[in-house]
C-alpha positions in Angstrom: 11.3 -10.8 -27.6 11.0 -7.4 -26.0 12.3 -6.7 -22.5 11.1 -3.1 -22.4 7.8 -2.0 -20.9 5.5 0.1 -23.0 4.9 3.8 -22.2 1.5 2.9 -20.8 2.9 0.1 -18.6 5.6 2.5 -17.3 3.0 5.1 -16.5 0.9 2.6 -14.6 4.0 1.4 -12.7 5.0 4.9 -11.8 1.5 5.8 -10.6 1.4 2.7 -8.4 5.0 3.4 -7.1 4.3 7.0 -6.2 1.0 6.3 -4.5 2.2 3.3 -2.6 5.4 5.0 -1.3 3.8 8.4 -0.5 0.4 7.3 0.8 0.9 3.8 2.3 4.0 4.1 4.5 2.1 5.1 7.6 -0.6 2.5 6.9 2.1 -0.2 6.7 3.6 0.9 10.1 0.1 0.8 11.7 -0.5 -2.7 10.3 2.8 -3.9 11.8 1.9 -2.4 15.2 -1.7 -3.6 15.3 -1.7 -6.7 13.1 -5.0 -5.5 11.6 -5.7 -5.5 7.8 -6.1 -2.3 5.8 -9.4 -0.5 6.6 -12.2 -0.8 4.1 -11.9 2.9 3.1 -8.3 2.1 1.9 -9.7 -0.7 -0.4 -12.3 1.8 -1.7 -9.5 4.2 -2.5 -7.6 1.4 -4.3 -10.8 0.7 -6.3 -11.3 4.4 -7.2 -7.7 4.7 -8.4 -8.0 1.5 -10.6 -5.6 -0.7 -8.6 -8.2 -3.5 -8.1 -9.3 -5.9 -10.8 -6.7 -4.6 -13.2 -6.8 -7.7 -15.4 -10.5 -8.6 -15.0 -13.0 -8.3 -17.8 -14.5 -4.8 -18.1 -18.0 -6.4 -18.5 -17.7 -7.3 -14.8 -16.1 -4.1 -13.6 -12.5 -4.8 -14.3 -10.0 -2.7 -16.3 -9.3 -5.3 -19.0 -5.5 -5.0 -18.8 -3.1 -7.9 -18.9 -1.6 -10.1 -16.1 1.7 -8.3 -16.5 0.2 -4.9 -15.8 -1.5 -6.4 -12.7 1.9 -7.7 -11.5 3.7 -4.5 -12.1 1.2 -2.8 -9.7 1.4 -5.6 -7.2 5.2 -5.4 -7.0 5.1 -1.7 -6.2 2.7 -2.2 -3.3 4.5 -5.3 -2.0 7.7 -3.1 -1.8 5.9 -1.2 0.9 4.2 -4.1 2.8 2.5 -7.4 1.8 -0.7 -6.6 3.7 -1.0 -3.4 1.6 -0.5 -5.4 -1.5 -2.8 -8.3 -0.5 -6.1 -6.8 -1.7 -4.5 -6.2 -5.1 -3.2 -9.8 -5.0 -6.7 -11.2 -4.3 -8.4 -9.0 -6.9 -6.0 -9.9 -9.8 -4.4 -13.3 -9.3 -6.4 -14.8 -6.5 -9.6 -17.0 -6.6 -11.5 -14.2 -8.4 -9.6 -15.2 -11.6 -11.0 -18.8 -11.3 -14.4 -17.3 -10.8 -14.0 -15.1 -13.9 -12.8 -18.0 -16.0 -15.1 -20.8 -14.9 -18.2 -19.5 -13.0 -21.6 -18.8 -14.4 -22.6 -15.3 -15.6 -24.9 -14.7 -12.6 -22.2 -15.4 -10.1 -19.6 -13.3 -12.0 -22.0 -10.3 -12.1 -22.7 -10.6 -8.4 -19.0 -10.9 -7.2 -16.7 -9.2 -9.6 -17.9 -5.6 -9.6 -17.8 -5.3 -5.8 -14.3 -6.8 -5.9 -13.2 -4.2 -8.3 -14.7 -1.4 -6.2 -13.1 -2.6 -3.0 -16.4 -3.6 -1.4 -15.6 -7.4 -1.4 -12.6 -9.6 -1.0 -12.7 -13.2 -2.0 -10.2 -15.7 -0.5 -9.5 -19.3 -1.4 -10.1 -22.1 1.1 -8.0 -25.1 0.0 -5.9 -26.7 2.7 -7.2 -28.9 5.5 -5.5 -30.5 8.5 -4.6 -33.6 6.5 -4.6 -32.1 3.0 -2.0 -29.4 2.4 0.6 -30.5 -0.1 -1.5 -33.7 -0.7 -4.5 -31.5 -1.7 -6.4 -34.2 -3.4 -6.8 -35.9 0.0 -9.3 -33.2 1.1 -12.4 -34.3 3.0 -14.7 -31.3 2.9 -17.8 -32.4 1.1 -20.4 -30.6 -1.0 -23.7 -32.4 -1.9 -26.3 -31.2 -4.3 -29.8 -31.4 -2.6 -33.0 -29.9 -4.1 -31.2 -27.3 -6.2 -28.9 -26.4 -3.3 -25.4 -27.2 -2.3 -24.8 -28.4 1.3 -21.2 -28.2 2.5 -19.6 -29.9 5.6 -16.0 -30.0 6.7 -13.2 -27.6 7.6 -10.4 -25.7 6.1 -7.0 -24.6 7.5 -4.4 -21.9 6.6 -6.9 -19.8 4.7 -5.4 -16.3 4.2 -8.4 -14.1 4.7 -10.1 -16.6 7.0 -12.7 -14.8 9.1 -12.0 -11.5 7.4 -12.7 -12.0 3.6 -16.2 -11.4 2.3 -16.4 -14.7 0.6 -14.5 -18.0 0.0 -13.9 -20.2 -3.0 -14.0 -23.6 -1.3 -12.3 -26.6 -2.8 -14.4 -29.6 -1.8 -15.3 -33.2 -2.7 -18.4 -33.1 -4.8 -18.7 -36.8 -5.8 -17.7 -40.2 -4.5 -14.8 -40.4 -6.9 -11.5 -40.7 -5.2 -8.6 -38.2 -5.5 -8.8 -35.4 -8.0 -11.8 -36.8 -9.9 -14.1 -35.9 -7.1 -13.0 -32.4 -6.5 -14.8 -29.2 -7.5 -15.2 -25.7 -6.0 -18.1 -23.7 -4.5 -18.4 -20.0 -3.6 -19.6 -19.3 0.0 -20.4 -15.9 1.4 -19.0 -14.9 4.8 -22.0 -14.9 7.1 -23.7 -17.9 5.5 -25.6 -20.0 8.2 -23.4 -22.8 9.5 -20.2 -21.1 8.6 -17.9 -20.3 11.5 -14.2 -19.6 12.2 -11.5 -20.6 14.7 -9.2 -18.2 16.5 -7.0 -16.1 14.3 -3.6 -17.7 13.8 -0.5 -15.9 15.3 2.2 -16.2 12.6 5.8 -15.3 12.4 5.1 -12.7 9.7 2.1 -11.8 7.5 0.9 -9.2 9.9 -2.3 -7.7 8.6 -3.2 -10.8 6.6 -5.7 -12.8 8.7 -5.6 -16.6 8.8 -8.0 -18.9 10.6 -9.7 -22.3 10.5 -13.0 -22.4 8.7 -15.8 -24.7 9.7 -18.8 -25.8 7.5 -21.8 -27.2 9.3 -24.5 -27.9 6.7 -23.7 -24.6 5.0 -26.2 -24.3 2.2 -25.8 -22.1 -0.9 -27.6 -21.9 -4.2 -26.5 -24.3 -7.0 -25.3 -21.2 -9.1 -22.5 -20.9 -6.5 -20.8 -24.0 -8.0 -17.8 -22.6 -9.8 -16.5 -25.9 -11.2 -18.2 -29.3 -10.7 -16.5 -32.6 -9.6 -13.8 -33.6 -11.9 -12.5 -30.1 -12.5 -9.5 -30.1 -10.3 -7.2 -29.5 -13.3 -9.1 -26.3 -14.1 -8.6 -25.1 -10.5 -4.9 -25.8 -10.7 -4.7 -23.9 -14.1 -6.0 -20.8 -12.3 -3.6 -21.4 -9.5 -0.7 -21.2 -11.9 -1.4 -17.4 -12.1 -1.6 -17.2 -8.3 1.9 -18.7 -8.1 3.1 -15.8 -10.2 1.4 -13.5 -7.7 3.1 -15.2 -4.8 6.4 -14.8 -6.7 5.7 -11.1 -7.2 5.1 -10.6 -3.5 8.6 -12.0 -3.0 9.9 -9.8 -5.7 8.4 -6.7 -4.0 9.8 -7.7 -0.7 13.3 -8.3 -2.1 13.3 -5.1 -4.2 12.3 -3.1 -1.2 15.0 -4.7 0.8 17.6 -3.8 -1.9 16.3 -0.2 -2.0 16.8 0.2 1.7 20.2 -1.5 1.7 21.4 0.7 -1.1 20.4 3.8 0.8 21.8 2.6 4.1 25.3 1.6 2.9 25.8 5.0 1.3 24.8 6.9 4.5 26.4 4.6 7.1 30.0 5.4 7.8 32.6 3.3 9.5 36.4 3.8 9.7 35.8 7.3 8.3 34.0 6.4 5.0 30.7 5.1 3.8 30.5 1.3 4.1 29.6 1.0 0.4 33.3 1.7 -0.2 34.2 -1.7 1.2 34.4 -4.5 -1.4 32.5 -7.0 0.7 29.5 -4.7 0.8 29.7 -4.1 -3.0 29.7 -7.9 -3.6 26.5 -8.4 -1.6 24.8 -5.5 -3.4 25.7 -7.0 -6.8 24.4 -10.4 -5.8 21.1 -8.9 -4.5 20.6 -6.9 -7.6 21.2 -9.9 -9.9 18.8 -12.1 -7.9 16.0 -9.5 -7.9 16.3 -8.9 -11.6 16.4 -12.7 -12.4 13.2 -13.2 -10.4 11.5 -10.3 -12.2 12.4 -11.8 -15.6 11.1 -15.3 -14.7 7.8 -13.8 -13.5 7.4 -11.5 -16.5 8.2 -14.4 -18.9 5.7 -16.6 -17.2 2.8 -14.2 -17.7 3.9 -12.9 -21.0 4.6 -16.1 -22.8 1.5 -18.0 -21.8 -0.4 -19.7 -24.6 -3.7 -20.1 -22.8 -5.7 -18.1 -20.2 -3.1 -18.9 -17.5 0.7 -19.4 -17.3 2.0 -22.9 -17.6 2.8 -25.0 -14.6 6.4 -25.1 -15.6 6.9 -21.3 -16.0 4.9 -20.4 -12.9 6.6 -23.0 -10.7 10.0 -21.9 -11.8 9.1 -18.2 -11.1 7.7 -19.0 -7.7 10.4 -21.4 -6.6 13.2 -19.0 -7.6 11.5 -15.9 -6.2 10.8 -17.7 -2.9 14.4 -18.7 -2.4 15.7 -15.4 -3.7 13.6 -13.4 -1.4 14.8 -15.2 1.7 18.4 -14.7 0.7 18.1 -11.1 -0.4 16.1 -10.0 2.7 18.6 -11.8 4.9 21.5 -10.0 3.2 19.8 -6.7 3.7 19.5 -7.4 7.4 23.1 -8.3 7.6 24.2 -5.2 5.7 22.2 -2.9 7.9 23.5 -4.6 11.1 21.6 -3.7 14.3 19.4 -1.3 12.3 18.3 -4.2 10.1 17.5 -6.3 13.1 15.4 -3.6 14.8 11.7 -3.2 14.3 12.2 0.5 13.7 13.2 -0.4 10.2 11.3 -2.7 7.8 14.2 -5.0 7.1 13.4 -7.5 9.8 9.7 -7.4 8.8 10.6 -8.3 5.2 12.7 -11.2 6.4 9.9 -12.6 8.4 7.4 -12.2 5.6 9.9 -13.6 3.0 9.9 -16.9 4.8 6.1 -17.3 4.7 5.8 -16.9 0.9 8.0 -20.0 0.4 5.4 -22.0 2.4 2.2 -20.4 1.1 0.7 -21.5 -2.2 2.8 -24.7 -2.4 6.2 -25.1 -0.8 9.5 -24.5 -2.5 10.1 -28.3 -2.7 6.7 -28.9 -4.2 7.5 -26.3 -6.9 10.7 -28.3 -7.7 8.7 -31.5 -8.1 6.3 -29.6 -10.4 9.3 -28.4 -12.5 10.7 -31.9 -12.7 7.3 -33.4 -13.7 6.9 -30.8 -16.4 10.4 -31.5 -17.8 9.9 -35.3 -17.8 6.3 -35.1 -19.0 4.6 -37.1 -16.3 3.6 -36.7 -12.7 5.4 -38.6 -10.0 3.7 -40.8 -7.4 4.5 -39.4 -4.0 2.5 -41.9 -2.1 4.7 -45.0 -2.3 4.0 -48.5 -3.6 1.4 -49.5 -1.0 -0.7 -46.5 -1.7 -0.3 -46.9 -5.4 -1.5 -50.5 -5.1 -4.5 -49.5 -3.0 -5.6 -47.1 -5.8 
């Protein structure tokens, strides 16, 4: 067991930290003001510098590094702003990893190199109006007809909805009920029959678009099938890595909040001395630092101790659950320590608190992670539907 980063990992981390802090601060402030995602030229710059596709296969344009290296970079960008980090998130722990793992060679060759260059972003379309936590209740259907796949239905709460270049769509691909009928298909933005609702106005997540997606006889080639019906378990395996990405977004937010609070309490003076000299402030700083470091260790353990292609559901759920709760608490403490300055939009503390709340909802709520943890500990899944539903199945 080694808790130290290698010289190469430290170099990568420092490169990402220097670039994100020096080059992306003004971009983050513009995103907060306009609510628009980073411009395409910024993604191209990420691609040229090697920040996209860090852990993807070099055969398909990636850099062939590990998941830990990808998360080290993601944390540094998330310290500046989640929307700045989101293209890195999507290119390293998002649906592109499911495509890398499960899709056919032709689809991988078509999608992965442009993702690594910054020419394409791929979002996941999972949730529906009546299928969020109960994801296996989804109704969007995909039917194979004459070598094509025809998709009908709708999706909700898609981060990247209307903005991403393509979507990994979870859909019902057979008449089997529940998880047995679910697979996933890739759909390009601009496909005939694909349309979007109005962009959601959210509490946070500025610069990360979200909108309903509508499929009206959307037809794609059969090679766009990433996994067939009955592969829901594979999709959830890939999602275990996305949970670690979610947790890292929280880690970056909280680490940035701690950085700002540390600087502020040493500069701000009350009663003739810096407020860091007061014990109550010291206690909050210590609590924040412990929480941040504990989350970092859980995340790094999850991606480093994996025994297969993806982290386990237990380790990834623990990392996400702890980081989600930690982030809300640490960002709240930062606002409190900074007083009126923390509550003002002129400083990023209030933005971090708004964004912190969202990550505990996205990607499976905090309580769902606790159910996952209990299920993994006991060794069986718990029926959440009640006796009547169980009898009906």
